[in-house]
N, C-alpha and C positions, 0 to 999 in steps of 0.2 A: 472419174473422179475416185481417188484413193481415199479410204475412211482409215482414220486412225484409232487405234485401240485406246480405251481409257486407261490411263495409268492406275495401277492398284493403289488402293487407300492404304496408306501406312498406318499402324496401331496408334501414332501421336495423332493423326488427322481423324482418324475414327473416333478416339476419345473425346476430341475437340467437338466433333459433330455431335456426339451424345451429349455433352454438357449443354451445348447450344439448344438441343431439342427441350432439355429439363428447364430450360431458363423461362422465367415469365415476365410479363410486363409489369413494371413497378414505377413509382415516382421516386426520383433521386433529387437532391439538393445540390445545386451547383454555385460555388463561391465565385463572385466576380469582382473586378475593381470597382470602388465605390463610384456610384453615378453611372456605371456603364450597363446597367441591366437591360435598357432598351436596346443599346447597340448589340450587346450579347445576343438577345432574343432574335434580332434581326439577322445578325451573321449566321447563328446557328440554323435557323430556318432556312437560309440561302445554302448552307453547306449540306444540309440533309437533302435538299432537292437536288443540288448538282451532284452530289456523290450516290443518289440512289440509296438513300438509308430510310426512305419512307415506311419500310417493313420492320425497321428497329427503333427509329425515334419518332414519337407520333405527335407529341404536343410540347410547347414551351411556354410557361406562364410566368408572370412577375406578380407574386401576392401583393394585392392592392385593395385598399378600401376607400370609399368616399369619406371626404372630410369636408363638412358644411361650414362656411365663413360667412359672416354677415358685416359687409362693408358698405357704409353710406346708406343704410336701409336696403341694400341689395343682397339677396341670396346667392352665394357663389359655391358650386359644388367642385372640388378639385380631388384628384386621385393621390392617394398618400401610399407609400411603400409600407407594407407591414413588415418585411424583413428586408431593411437595406442592404445591398451588397449580394443578395441571393435571389437565385433563378431556380424554379422548379421544372424539371424533364420528365416527361412520361416516356419511358423507354424500356427495352429489352437490353440488358447488360451483356455485351459481347466484347470480345478486344477490338474490333472494328466500330462499334458504336462509342466505346469508351473513348478511343483515339479522336472520333469526330468531335465528340463534346470537349474533350479535355484540351484540343488544340486549336479551339475557336478563339479568336482574338478577344481579350477582355477576360477570359476565364482563367482563375488561379488555381482551381481544383474542385474535387468533389468532396461533399461532407462525409467524413466516415473514419475509420480508425486507420491511420498509416496510410497505405496506398489503396486500400479496400473500400470502394464505395458502398456506404450502408442505406438501404432504401427505407422511405418512409413507412411507417405502419399504416394499414389501411384507414384507421380511425383517425390518424393525423391527418391524413390527405382530406378526408372527408370533413373534419372541422376546419381546415384552411378554405376548401372550395365553398363550403357553406357560408363561411364568414365574407367571403368575395361575392356571394350571391351567384355562384356558379353551379351550385346544387341548392335546389329549393326542397324543403320538406312539403310535399303536396299533402294538404290534409284532405281526408276523404270524409264523405258523407253518406249516410244510408237514406237518403228520401230520393223520391222520384218526381218527375213531373206530374203535376195533378194532385199531389198530396197536400194535407194541411199541415203548417207549422206554426209555432209560435215563437216571437221575438223575445229573446232573452235579455238583450241589452242593447244600449244605443236610445237614440229619440224615440224609435216606435216599441219600445219596451212594453211587452203584454199584448200587443196586437197579434192577431191571427191573420194568416193569408194562404192563398194557393201557390205554390211552386209553379212558375211560368216557364222557367229556364234555369239550367244548370251549367254554369261557366266554369268546368273542372280546371282550365288552365290558369285563371285567375284565382280559384278557390272561393269564387261567389255565387250567389243565386240570384235570380230576379223573381220576386214574389209580388203578387197582386194583394194588397193590403186594404182593406174595407175601412174608409174613413170618411165621416160626414155622408155617408149613404152613398158613397163612390168608391169604385175599385181605383186605387193608386198603385202603379208599377214603382217597387223599390228595390236597389240592388243591396245585398247584405253579404257579409262575410259568413263562411260556413259556420263559424263558432257563435254567430249570433243568434243561431236558430236552434229549436228542436223539434222533433216530430210531436204532432198533438194526438 
C-alpha cells in the first residue's frame, strides 16, 4: 500500500483553521417564515445529524411560554411563541455551520447587521431560557437534616420543627412539626423557613 504525503497547508487554510480555533459556542437567532418554526427546528436537527455537524451545532430551540386558558370551567395549558418567526441556535459559527443553518428550508436568514450574524449576549440567553423554565434559579439553604427550623410563612407560620429531608431538586424541605402533641410531616419551600 502506497502512503500519500499530506498536502502542505496554504497560508489561507492556516488562517481559517486559526480563526476556527478562536471561535466559541454562542447562541444565534435565526429568522424563519411565519409559522415555520417547528418545521425549521425539525429540518435543521435532521441536517445537523445527516451532515455530521454535531460538533458545531448543538441545540435548536423555539422560545415558548405556557399560556393558561379557561374554557367551560376547564384549565387548558397551551404553548405560545415568545418570538414568532424566530428560532434560537446554539452553535459555533464557521463557514460550514453557517451554510447548514442558512440553507435549511424555511430559514430566511440570521439576525445581525448585513450578512454578519450577531450572537446573543449571555444575559439575554439566560433571561430567555429562565423565562422558558429551561434554567431555574435553584435556591440554596443553610440547614441540614436534624436541625431545628421555624416556619416564617404559610399555614404553619411560627411553628417549629426538625428537618427530616432536603429535596434540593424541588427547593423544598420535609419538616416534622409538633402539632397537638404529635409530630406531623410537612413539605415546605426553602423561603418559608429559617434556622432557629
